[in-house]
Backbone as numpy.savetxt, mean C-alpha at the origin, in Angstrom:
# Nx Ny Nz CAx CAy CAz Cx Cy Cz
-14.39 10.35 12.57 -15.73 10.58 12.06 -16.62 9.46 12.58
-17.65 9.84 13.26 -18.55 8.83 13.80 -19.80 8.65 12.95
-19.81 9.20 11.77 -20.94 9.01 10.86 -22.22 9.68 11.34
-22.09 10.62 12.27 -23.27 11.31 12.77 -23.93 10.62 13.94
-23.37 9.50 14.39 -23.96 8.75 15.50 -23.02 8.80 16.68
-23.52 9.10 17.82 -22.64 9.19 18.99 -22.26 7.80 19.48
-21.06 7.71 20.04 -20.61 6.48 20.66 -20.07 5.43 19.71
-20.20 5.60 18.41 -19.76 4.56 17.48 -18.30 4.72 17.05
-17.71 5.83 17.34 -16.34 6.03 16.88 -15.32 5.44 17.84
-15.77 5.00 19.02 -14.86 4.43 19.99 -14.13 5.49 20.79
-14.50 6.73 20.62 -13.85 7.81 21.35 -14.83 8.41 22.35
-14.34 8.69 23.52 -15.19 9.30 24.54 -15.55 10.72 24.14
-16.73 11.11 24.53 -17.14 12.48 24.31 -17.64 12.79 22.91
-17.78 11.77 22.07 -18.30 12.05 20.74 -19.79 12.25 20.83
-20.25 13.16 20.04 -21.69 13.42 20.00 -22.15 13.37 18.56
-23.41 13.14 18.40 -23.93 13.08 17.04 -24.02 14.48 16.46
-24.01 14.55 15.14 -24.18 15.83 14.47 -25.63 16.27 14.62
-25.84 17.56 14.63 -27.22 18.05 14.72 -27.93 17.79 13.40
-29.22 17.68 13.46 -30.01 17.44 12.25 -29.83 18.57 11.25
-29.70 19.78 11.74 -29.53 20.93 10.84 -28.21 20.81 10.06
-27.15 20.38 10.74 -25.88 20.21 10.07 -25.93 19.05 9.09
-26.46 17.92 9.51 -26.54 16.74 8.64 -27.34 17.06 7.39
-28.37 17.90 7.52 -29.20 18.26 6.37 -28.42 19.07 5.34
-27.35 19.74 5.75 -26.55 20.55 4.84 -25.44 19.75 4.15
-25.20 18.54 4.58 -24.13 17.71 4.04 -24.67 16.74 3.00
-23.80 16.36 2.11 -24.13 15.29 1.18 -23.11 14.18 1.37
-23.55 12.97 1.23 -22.65 11.83 1.36 -22.04 11.53 0.01
-20.77 11.33 0.02 -20.04 11.05 -1.21 -19.40 9.68 -1.06
-19.61 8.84 -2.04 -18.94 7.55 -2.09 -17.99 7.58 -3.26
-16.76 7.17 -3.02 -15.78 7.15 -4.10 -15.71 5.76 -4.69
-15.42 5.74 -5.96 -15.24 4.46 -6.64 -13.81 3.99 -6.43
-13.67 2.69 -6.37 -12.35 2.10 -6.24 -11.58 2.34 -7.54
-10.30 2.69 -7.40 -9.47 2.90 -8.58 -9.25 1.58 -9.30
-9.31 1.61 -10.58 -9.05 0.43 -11.40 -7.54 0.18 -11.45
-7.18 -1.05 -11.81 -5.77 -1.41 -11.90 -5.03 -0.50 -12.87
-5.65 -0.18 -13.99 -4.99 0.69 -14.98 -4.73 2.08 -14.40
-5.66 2.59 -13.58 -5.47 3.90 -12.94 -4.31 3.85 -11.95
-4.24 2.76 -11.18 -3.15 2.62 -10.21 -1.80 2.49 -10.90
-1.76 1.76 -12.00 -0.51 1.63 -12.77 -0.07 2.99 -13.31
-1.02 3.77 -13.81 -0.70 5.10 -14.31 -0.18 5.99 -13.19
-0.82 5.93 -12.02 -0.35 6.70 -10.87 1.08 6.31 -10.49
1.35 5.01 -10.46 2.70 4.53 -10.13 3.72 5.02 -11.13
3.43 4.85 -12.41 4.38 5.25 -13.44 4.58 6.77 -13.46
3.50 7.53 -13.24 3.63 8.99 -13.18 4.48 9.40 -11.98
4.29 8.74 -10.85 5.08 9.04 -9.65 6.55 8.75 -9.89
6.83 7.64 -10.52 8.22 7.28 -10.83 8.83 8.33 -11.75
8.12 8.71 -12.80 8.64 9.71 -13.74 8.86 11.06 -13.05
7.93 11.46 -12.19 8.07 12.73 -11.48 9.27 12.72 -10.54
9.47 11.61 -9.85 10.63 11.50 -8.94 11.93 11.57 -9.71
12.00 10.86 -10.82 13.22 10.85 -11.63 13.52 12.26 -12.11
12.50 12.97 -12.60 12.70 14.33 -13.10 13.10 15.28 -11.97
12.43 15.17 -10.83 12.72 16.06 -9.70 14.13 15.81 -9.16
14.52 14.54 -9.04 15.84 14.23 -8.52 16.93 14.69 -9.49
16.63 14.61 -10.79 17.61 15.06 -11.78 17.80 16.57 -11.70
16.70 17.31 -11.54 16.82 18.77 -11.52 17.27 19.30 -10.17
16.72 18.78 -9.08 17.03 19.32 -7.75 18.33 18.79 -7.17
18.61 17.51 -7.40 19.76 16.88 -6.76 20.88 16.53 -7.74
20.65 16.80 -9.02 21.60 16.41 -10.06 21.93 14.93 -9.95
20.91 14.15 -9.64 21.06 12.70 -9.51 20.31 12.04 -10.66
21.05 11.45 -11.56 20.43 10.79 -12.70 20.27 9.30 -12.41
19.08 8.83 -12.63 18.78 7.42 -12.42 18.72 6.76 -13.79
19.37 5.63 -13.91 19.47 4.99 -15.22 18.09 4.56 -15.73
17.94 4.62 -17.02 16.70 4.21 -17.66 16.42 2.74 -17.40
17.48 1.94 -17.33 17.32 0.51 -17.05 16.69 0.30 -15.68
17.17 1.04 -14.69 16.64 0.94 -13.33 15.17 1.38 -13.30
14.86 2.49 -13.96 13.49 3.01 -13.99 12.56 2.00 -14.68
12.99 1.46 -15.80 12.16 0.49 -16.53 11.97 -0.80 -15.73
12.99 -1.19 -14.98 12.86 -2.40 -14.14 11.79 -2.18 -13.08
11.77 -1.01 -12.48 10.77 -0.72 -11.46 9.39 -0.61 -12.08
9.29 0.03 -13.22 8.00 0.11 -13.91 7.49 -1.29 -14.28
8.41 -2.20 -14.53 8.03 -3.58 -14.81 7.48 -4.30 -13.59
7.85 -3.83 -12.39 7.36 -4.42 -11.15 6.00 -3.89 -10.72
5.61 -2.73 -11.24 4.39 -2.09 -10.74 3.12 -2.92 -10.91
2.93 -3.70 -11.98 1.71 -4.51 -12.03 1.63 -5.51 -10.88
2.76 -6.09 -10.51 2.76 -7.03 -9.38 2.56 -6.30 -8.06
3.09 -5.10 -7.95 2.89 -4.31 -6.74 1.41 -3.97 -6.56
0.76 -3.62 -7.65 -0.68 -3.33 -7.61 -1.45 -4.59 -7.24
-1.01 -5.73 -7.74 -1.64 -7.01 -7.39 -1.48 -7.30 -5.89
-0.30 -7.04 -5.35 -0.07 -7.21 -3.91 -1.04 -6.32 -3.13
-1.17 -5.08 -3.57 -2.09 -4.16 -2.92 -3.51 -4.71 -2.93
-3.94 -5.19 -4.08 -5.30 -5.75 -4.20 -5.47 -6.97 -3.29
-4.46 -7.83 -3.22 -4.54 -9.02 -2.38 -4.60 -8.68 -0.90
-3.77 -7.73 -0.48 -3.78 -7.33 0.93 -5.12 -6.69 1.28
-5.60 -5.80 0.43 -6.87 -5.13 0.72 -8.05 -6.09 0.67
-8.00 -7.09 -0.21 -9.04 -8.11 -0.23 -9.00 -8.95 1.04
-7.79 -9.24 1.52 -7.66 -10.02 2.76 -8.17 -9.22 3.96
-7.97 -7.91 3.95 -8.49 -7.06 5.03 -10.02 -7.09 5.02
-10.60 -6.95 3.83 -12.07 -7.00 3.73 -12.60 -8.37 4.15
-11.93 -9.42 3.74 -12.35 -10.78 4.11 -12.22 -10.97 5.62
-11.17 -10.42 6.21 -10.98 -10.54 7.66 -12.11 -9.86 8.42
-12.59 -8.75 7.90 -13.69 -8.04 8.55 -14.96 -8.87 8.55
-15.05 -9.78 7.60 -16.23 -10.65 7.51 -15.98 -12.02 8.13
-14.83 -12.19 8.78 -14.52 -13.43 9.46 -13.92 -14.51 8.57
-13.49 -14.16 7.37 -12.88 -15.11 6.45 -11.36 -14.91 6.47
-10.64 -15.90 6.99 -9.18 -15.80 7.11 -8.48 -16.84 6.25
-9.12 -17.30 5.21 -8.58 -18.39 4.40 -7.29 -17.99 3.68
-7.22 -16.78 3.16 -6.03 -16.38 2.39 -4.84 -16.04 3.28
-5.09 -15.89 4.58 -4.02 -15.49 5.50 -3.76 -16.54 6.57
-4.17 -17.77 6.34 -3.93 -18.89 7.27 -4.40 -18.58 8.69
-5.61 -18.05 8.79 -6.21 -17.81 10.10 -5.83 -16.52 10.78
-5.11 -15.66 10.09 -4.68 -14.38 10.68 -5.59 -13.27 10.16
-6.05 -12.44 11.08 -6.90 -11.30 10.71 -6.04 -10.10 10.35
-6.21 -9.59 9.15 -5.51 -8.39 8.72 -6.44 -7.19 8.90
-5.88 -6.07 9.35 -6.73 -4.89 9.53 -6.12 -3.61 8.95
-4.93 -3.67 8.38 -4.29 -2.49 7.80 -4.24 -2.59 6.29
-5.06 -1.78 5.65 -5.07 -1.76 4.18 -3.76 -1.18 3.66
-3.38 -1.59 2.47 -2.25 -0.97 1.79 -2.85 0.15 0.95
-2.64 1.37 1.38 -3.27 2.53 0.74 -2.55 2.88 -0.56
-3.21 3.71 -1.34 -2.58 4.22 -2.56 -1.32 5.00 -2.22
-1.38 5.75 -1.14 -0.21 6.51 -0.69 0.96 5.57 -0.37
0.69 4.46 0.31 1.76 3.50 0.62 2.29 2.84 -0.65
1.42 2.58 -1.61 1.86 2.01 -2.89 2.81 2.96 -3.60
2.47 4.24 -3.63 3.33 5.23 -4.29 4.64 5.41 -3.52
4.57 5.32 -2.20 5.79 5.37 -1.39 6.68 4.19 -1.73
6.08 3.02 -1.93 6.83 1.82 -2.31 7.57 2.07 -3.63
6.89 2.69 -4.59 7.54 3.01 -5.87 8.73 3.93 -5.67
8.56 4.97 -4.86 9.65 5.92 -4.61 10.82 5.24 -3.90
10.51 4.39 -2.93 11.58 3.70 -2.21 12.35 2.76 -3.13
11.66 2.10 -4.04 12.35 1.23 -4.99 13.31 2.01 -5.87
12.94 3.23 -6.22 13.83 4.06 -7.02 15.15 4.33 -6.31
15.08 4.45 -4.99 16.26 4.79 -4.20 17.22 3.62 -4.02
16.72 2.40 -4.16 17.54 1.22 -3.87 17.95 0.56 -5.18
19.22 0.50 -5.40 19.77 -0.11 -6.61 19.75 -1.63 -6.45
19.34 -2.32 -7.48 19.25 -3.79 -7.42 20.62 -4.43 -7.20
21.68 -3.75 -7.58 23.03 -4.31 -7.38 23.48 -4.21 -5.94
22.90 -3.27 -5.18 23.34 -3.08 -3.80 22.50 -3.85 -2.78
21.33 -4.33 -3.19 20.45 -5.02 -2.25 19.71 -6.14 -2.95
19.97 -7.37 -2.51 19.30 -8.52 -3.10 17.81 -8.54 -2.76
17.48 -8.07 -1.58 16.10 -8.17 -1.11 15.40 -6.81 -1.13
15.62 -6.04 -2.19 15.08 -4.68 -2.23 13.57 -4.64 -2.23
12.90 -5.61 -2.83 11.43 -5.62 -2.79 10.94 -5.72 -1.36
11.50 -6.66 -0.63 11.11 -6.85 0.77 11.46 -5.63 1.61
12.67 -5.14 1.45 13.15 -3.99 2.21 12.25 -2.77 1.98
11.97 -2.46 0.74 11.17 -1.28 0.44 9.70 -1.47 0.79
9.20 -2.70 0.72 7.82 -2.98 1.16 7.69 -2.71 2.65
8.68 -3.15 3.42 8.65 -2.91 4.87 8.72 -1.41 5.15
9.60 -0.70 4.45 9.75 0.74 4.69 8.51 1.53 4.31
7.81 1.09 3.29 6.66 1.86 2.82 5.33 1.47 3.46
5.22 0.23 3.94 3.94 -0.23 4.50 4.08 -1.07 5.76
4.88 -2.11 5.69 4.86 -3.15 6.72 5.55 -2.74 8.02
6.23 -1.61 8.06 6.85 -1.16 9.32 5.78 -0.94 10.39
4.55 -0.66 9.97 3.46 -0.44 10.92 2.98 -1.72 11.56
3.24 -2.85 10.93 2.73 -4.13 11.44 3.84 -5.09 11.83
5.08 -4.66 11.74 6.21 -5.55 11.96 6.22 -6.15 13.37
5.72 -5.42 14.35 5.71 -5.92 15.73 4.73 -7.07 15.92
3.72 -7.14 15.09 2.73 -8.22 15.16 3.16 -9.31 14.17
3.94 -10.24 14.66 4.58 -11.24 13.79 3.60 -12.02 12.92
2.48 -12.53 13.44 1.57 -13.27 12.55 1.01 -12.42 11.41
0.66 -11.19 11.70 0.13 -10.29 10.66 1.22 -9.96 9.65
2.42 -9.67 10.15 3.54 -9.38 9.26 3.83 -10.57 8.35
3.89 -11.76 8.93 4.16 -12.97 8.14 3.06 -13.22 7.10
1.82 -12.93 7.46 0.72 -13.13 6.51 0.83 -12.18 5.32
1.21 -10.93 5.57 1.35 -9.99 4.46 2.56 -10.34 3.60
3.64 -10.79 4.23 4.81 -11.22 3.46 4.45 -12.43 2.60
3.64 -13.33 3.15 3.19 -14.50 2.38 2.39 -14.05 1.15
1.54 -13.04 1.31 0.78 -12.52 0.17 1.72 -11.93 -0.89
2.77 -11.26 -0.44 3.76 -10.71 -1.38 4.50 -11.82 -2.12
4.94 -12.82 -1.37 5.66 -13.94 -1.98 4.80 -14.66 -3.00
3.50 -14.76 -2.72 2.62 -15.47 -3.65 2.50 -14.73 -4.98
2.70 -13.42 -4.98 2.64 -12.64 -6.21 4.00 -12.60 -6.90
5.05 -12.29 -6.15 6.37 -12.12 -6.73 7.14 -13.41 -6.92
6.82 -14.43 -6.14 7.56 -15.69 -6.23 8.85 -15.63 -5.44
9.40 -16.79 -5.16 10.61 -16.88 -4.34 11.84 -16.31 -5.04
11.82 -16.31 -6.37 12.99 -15.78 -7.10 13.11 -14.26 -6.96
12.00 -13.56 -6.98 12.03 -12.11 -6.88 11.95 -11.62 -5.44
11.18 -12.33 -4.60 11.02 -11.92 -3.20 12.08 -12.63 -2.38
13.20 -11.98 -2.16 14.34 -12.58 -1.48 14.31 -12.19 -0.01
14.37 -13.20 0.84 14.51 -12.94 2.28 15.96 -12.66 2.56
16.27 -12.16 3.74 17.65 -11.84 4.11 18.50 -13.06 3.92
């Protein structure tokens, strides 16, 4: 989407929308989801996955495991907020929170919910570093090749979860 202006999308051959078409459209701005809304989305996603896996796969996930993951969701939402704030700051030339590294990939709501689902699949007894592993699988796999950016996002995660919860290999 080039916003109706030609040449701004970075793609060759883009043209602006006609005035007649633009006149028929309305611009919609969405409000940012509040932390409570994101927590509800995470918890609902977890509950839906547990129910679906129980009915479709006859795979029962222990209540202790589910509650442990639900206990992590506030910190996961905080990680999301920190990464997205760092991306916005990077766009304005402020790299203070990322030690001079520019971040450009937001952690989307979809990636956050994927993180919740991936955590459900990994038992804490089988993987010491499940937070890191599932974070990479749900979001950071896209930036893993860019070591400074990857390290900056991992640093943001560690700052929220702490060294005790965020275990490296």
